[in-house]
C-alpha positions in Angstrom: -25.0 -30.0 -17.8 -22.8 -29.2 -20.8 -19.1 -28.8 -20.0 -17.7 -25.4 -21.2 -14.1 -26.5 -22.0 -12.7 -23.0 -22.9 -14.0 -21.5 -19.7 -12.7 -24.4 -17.7 -9.2 -24.1 -19.3 -9.2 -20.4 -18.7 -10.1 -20.9 -15.0 -7.3 -23.5 -14.6 -4.8 -21.3 -16.3 -5.7 -18.4 -13.9 -5.4 -20.7 -10.9 -2.0 -22.0 -12.0 -0.7 -18.4 -12.5 -2.1 -17.4 -9.1 -0.3 -20.4 -7.4 2.9 -19.6 -9.2 2.8 -16.0 -8.0 1.9 -16.8 -4.4 4.0 -20.0 -3.9 7.3 -18.2 -2.9 5.4 -16.4 -0.2 3.6 -19.4 1.0 6.9 -21.2 1.5 7.8 -18.7 4.2 4.9 -19.7 6.4 6.1 -23.2 7.3 9.6 -21.9 7.7 8.3 -19.5 10.5 7.4 -22.5 12.6 10.9 -24.2 12.3 12.6 -25.6 15.4 16.1 -24.9 14.2 17.9 -21.5 14.3 18.3 -21.1 10.5 16.2 -20.6 7.5 15.7 -23.9 5.7 13.0 -25.6 3.7 11.5 -28.0 4.6 11.7 -27.0 8.2 12.6 -29.4 11.0 10.6 -29.5 14.2 7.9 -27.1 15.3 8.2 -24.1 17.4 6.5 -20.7 18.1 9.7 -19.2 19.5 10.2 -16.9 16.4 6.8 -15.3 16.8 7.5 -14.9 20.5 10.8 -13.3 19.6 9.1 -10.9 17.3 6.7 -9.6 19.9 9.2 -9.5 22.8 12.3 -8.2 21.0 12.3 -4.4 21.3 14.1 -4.0 17.9 11.5 -6.1 16.0 8.4 -4.9 17.8 9.6 -1.3 17.9 10.1 -1.2 14.1 6.6 -2.6 13.7 5.2 0.3 15.8 7.2 2.8 13.7 5.9 1.3 10.4 2.3 1.3 11.7 2.5 5.0 12.8 4.1 6.1 9.5 1.7 4.1 7.4 -1.3 5.6 9.3 0.0 9.2 8.8 0.8 8.5 5.1 -2.7 7.0 4.6 -4.3 10.2 5.9 -2.1 12.6 4.0 -2.0 10.7 0.8 -5.8 10.1 0.8 -6.5 13.8 1.3 -4.0 15.0 -1.3 -4.7 12.2 -3.8 -8.5 12.7 -3.6 -8.2 16.5 -4.2 -5.9 15.8 -7.1 -8.2 13.2 -8.6 -11.2 15.5 -8.4 -9.2 18.4 -9.9 -8.0 16.1 -12.8 -11.6 15.0 -13.4 -12.8 18.6 -13.5 -10.0 19.7 -15.9 -10.5 17.0 -18.5 -8.5 17.5 -21.8 -4.8 17.3 -22.2 -3.9 19.4 -19.1 -5.7 16.9 -16.9 -4.1 13.9 -18.6 -0.6 15.6 -18.3 -1.1 16.2 -14.6 -2.3 12.7 -14.1 0.8 11.3 -15.8 3.0 13.4 -13.6 1.3 12.2 -10.4 1.6 8.5 -11.3 5.3 8.9 -12.2 6.5 7.4 -8.8 4.9 4.1 -9.9 7.0 4.1 -13.1 10.3 5.4 -12.0 12.6 2.8 -10.5 12.6 2.9 -6.7 16.4 3.3 -6.4 16.2 6.5 -8.6 13.6 8.0 -6.4 15.5 7.0 -3.3 18.7 8.7 -4.4 16.8 11.9 -5.3 14.9 11.9 -2.0 18.1 11.2 0.0 20.0 14.1 -1.8 17.2 16.5 -0.9 16.9 15.2 2.6 20.6 15.7 3.3 20.3 19.4 2.7 17.0 19.8 4.6 18.1 17.5 7.5 15.1 15.2 7.1 17.0 11.9 7.1 15.8 9.7 9.9 12.9 11.9 10.9 9.1 11.3 11.1 8.4 14.1 8.7 10.9 12.7 6.2 9.3 9.2 6.3 5.8 10.6 5.9 6.7 12.9 3.0 8.7 10.2 1.1 6.1 7.5 1.6 3.3 9.9 0.7 5.0 10.6 -2.6 4.9 6.9 -3.4 1.3 6.4 -2.1 -0.5 9.3 -3.9 -0.6 7.5 -7.3 -2.6 4.7 -5.8 -5.1 7.1 -4.3 -5.4 9.1 -7.6 -6.1 5.9 -9.6 -8.6 4.5 -7.0 -10.6 7.7 -6.7 -10.3 8.5 -10.4 -11.9 5.2 -11.2 -15.0 6.2 -9.1 -15.1 9.6 -10.6 -15.0 8.2 -14.1 -18.5 6.7 -13.5 -19.8 9.5 -11.3 -22.9 11.2 -12.6 -22.2 14.9 -12.6 -25.9 15.7 -13.0 -26.4 14.9 -9.4 -24.2 17.8 -8.4 -26.1 20.1 -10.8 -29.3 19.0 -9.3 -28.1 19.7 -5.8 -26.8 23.1 -6.9 -30.2 23.9 -8.5 -31.9 23.2 -5.1 -29.7 25.8 -3.4 -26.9 23.7 -2.0 -23.5 25.4 -1.9 -20.4 23.8 -3.5 -19.1 22.7 -0.1 -22.5 21.2 0.9 -22.8 19.5 -2.5 -19.4 17.9 -2.1 -20.1 16.5 1.4 -23.7 15.5 0.8 -23.5 14.2 -2.8 -20.0 13.8 -4.2 -18.2 12.4 -1.1 -20.7 9.6 -0.3 -20.6 8.4 -3.9 -16.8 8.3 -4.3 -16.3 7.1 -0.7 -15.5 3.5 -1.8 -12.7 4.7 -4.0 -11.4 6.9 -1.2 -11.3 4.1 1.3 -9.7 1.8 -1.3 -7.0 4.4 -2.0 -6.4 4.8 1.7 -5.9 1.1 2.2 -3.5 0.9 -0.7 -1.6 3.9 0.6 -1.3 2.3 4.0 0.1 -1.0 2.5 2.4 1.0 0.2 4.0 2.8 3.1 4.1 -0.2 5.4 5.9 -2.4 2.8 8.2 0.3 1.5 11.9 -0.7 1.8 14.0 0.9 -0.9 13.4 4.5 0.0 13.3 3.7 3.7 16.8 2.2 3.5 18.1 5.6 2.3 16.4 7.7 4.9 16.6 5.5 7.9 18.5 6.1 11.1 19.4 3.9 14.1 16.8 5.6 16.3 14.0 5.4 13.7 13.8 2.2 11.7 10.8 0.7 9.9 9.9 -3.0 9.8 11.1 -3.6 6.2 14.4 -2.0 7.0 14.7 -4.2 10.1 14.0 -7.3 8.0 16.7 -6.3 5.5 19.2 -5.7 8.3 18.4 -9.1 9.9 18.8 -10.9 6.6 22.2 -9.4 6.1 23.3 -10.0 9.7 21.9 -13.3 11.0 18.9 -14.4 9.0 17.1 -16.3 11.8 13.5 -17.6 11.3 12.1 -14.5 13.0 12.2 -13.0 9.5 9.9 -15.8 8.3 7.6 -15.1 11.2 7.5 -11.4 10.3 6.9 -12.2 6.6 4.0 -14.5 7.5 2.4 -11.8 9.6 2.9 -9.2 6.9 1.5 -11.5 4.2 -1.6 -12.1 6.3 -2.1 -8.5 7.2 -1.6 -7.1 3.7 -3.7 -9.8 2.1 -6.6 -8.7 4.4 -6.1 -5.0 3.7 -5.8 -5.5 -0.1 -8.8 -7.7 0.0 -10.8 -5.0 1.7 -9.6 -2.5 -0.8 -10.8 -4.7 -3.7 -14.2 -5.1 -2.0 -14.6 -1.4 -1.6 -13.5 -0.8 -5.2 -16.1 -3.3 -6.4 -18.8 -1.8 -4.4 -17.9 1.6 -5.9 -18.2 0.3 -9.4 -21.6 -1.3 -8.8 -23.0 2.0 -7.4 
């Protein structure tokens, strides 16, 4: 078999880049099993006490529950709003659709601190700081761009003639959407929902501005722990988050690939 040197070099380059990007995260995993009460690499000893501390400490586990609840609500709201926006943009075409699309993805471009300051200023007047509604609205603002992009990618290859055919057979617009359009763009919707969930779950900058002692997300708890004591519980949490988000993003990519094939 003839060796394809350019293809081999390209593959090795991609592998090295991937290792370089993931290596800092992978270092956290062995640190989470450390026996000592400080963050150090390489770790000394072996212990599961930091994982036990995470699940038994009310502050740590409580913040996980808060993050999970907020992320689930954000995934639902952002998916519905983002899907409707993506469909509207696709129907509009032209410059107007492109302009609206650019506005919707602005939260991905604007620095997080700038958004956080603006959201905090508005929340102070509306008394939304440290509330469930405040978290959901702020995180939805950050998650909608991912849904718009994911659903828009499916709509870009969607055959509009199928809707015309359904309409010609007497189907209403609502029936056409649920029986024809929705099943075909469902992979993009599910992919967008997964990315929206991860975006909300991992958000820290905006959450730091709108948090309260009674309602604190997991990333905020991690930040507080790092500034206060920095015990290896942080590494255990980081390992669990890395595992969970990797699975979710992997599922999102799988759904996206299936959508492109169809």
